N, C-alpha and C positions, 0 to 999 in steps of 0.2 A: 504494500500500500504506500502511495506517495506521501511525503511529509505534509503537504497541504491537506490531503484527505484526512490524515490522522488528526491534524489541527482542527479541522472542521468537526470531526466526531467529538473531540474534547469540548469544543464550544457548544455544540448541540446538546451534549450530556448535561452541562451545567446550566443551560437555559431552556428547560422544558416548556416554559410558558411563552417562548417566542416561536412563532411559526417561521421556519427557515425554508427558503427555496434555493436550492443549489443551481446556479446558472452555468450550464455547460454550453458555452457559445463560441463557435469557431467562425461565425459569419460576421460578427461585429467586434472587431478588436478593441480591447480596453474595457469591455463591460466587466463590472466587478463580479466576484465569485458568488456572492450571496445576496439575496433579497430577504430582509427580515420584516416581520410585522409583530408589534408587541400589543399588550392588553390595553394600552392607551390609544390604539388605533393609528399608530405611526408606522409608516413604511420607511425603510432606510436600506442603503446598500453597504456592503462590506467587501473590501478587497483583502484577501488573506495572503500573507507573506511569511515565509520561513527563511530566516537569514542565518548564515554561518559566521557573519562578521558584522561590523558596524554599518555596512552598506545595505541599503534596501533596494533590491533590483526592481525598478519600475520601468515598464516600457513607455515609449513616447505616447502610445495610445492610452495607457492607463493614466498617465499624467494629464493628458488632454481631457479624459473623462472627468477627472476630479476638478479640473479648472472650470469646466463648463457645468458641472453639477456640484458646487461647493457646499450645499446644505444637505444634511441628512445622508452624506456619504462619508465613509470611514475607511481607514486602513488599519488592520489589526496585524501586528508583526510579532511573531514568535522568534526570539533570538536564541539560537542554540549556544552561541558563544557566552552570552550573559545569563542564560537560563531564566529568561523573563519574557513576559508578554506586555506589549505596549500598544495603546490605542491612540490614533491620530485622526483629527478631522480631515476630510478631503480638501478643505480650504487651505491646508498647509502643505499640499503635495510637493510644491516646488522646493520648499525648505527641507522637507523630508528627503527628497532626492539629493539635495546639495549637502545636507548635514548628516544624514543617516540617523542612527539611533541616539546620537548626542542631542537631538532635538527633544525638548520637553514634551512628554506625552499628556494627553487628557487624563489618562489613568494608567496604572501599572498593576499587572497581575491579572490572570485569567478571570478569577472570581470578580474582581472589581470591574473589569471590562464587561463581563456578562451583566452585572448589576447596572452599569451605565446604559446598556441597550434596553434592559427591562424597564428602566425608569425614564427613558427618553420620551419627552412630551407629557409626562405626568404632572 
């Protein structure tokens, strides 16, 4: 199983109250990996990334998506190096691409990030 698939399964396990739709899209480059819907009625997208270093590998299409959809879009990064999970809003995609995981996240830790999604719009 791929690392991002394992990461998705971890997120799904700790957020049973969120309805997740895994987007497997090869026709529209840059589309995020997940569409989430929480109990507050908020839709949001999540790009999952697994990184082995400080760098977060974002394609130009992924960057363009988050630039054009800066609200309710997120990038969730699991760092194998730092053994941490960090959540970033899509609005900071350029900074994330430039600074990597040195950029201050919205929240830190898988449980905290799951709670962020659950409480979004509440």
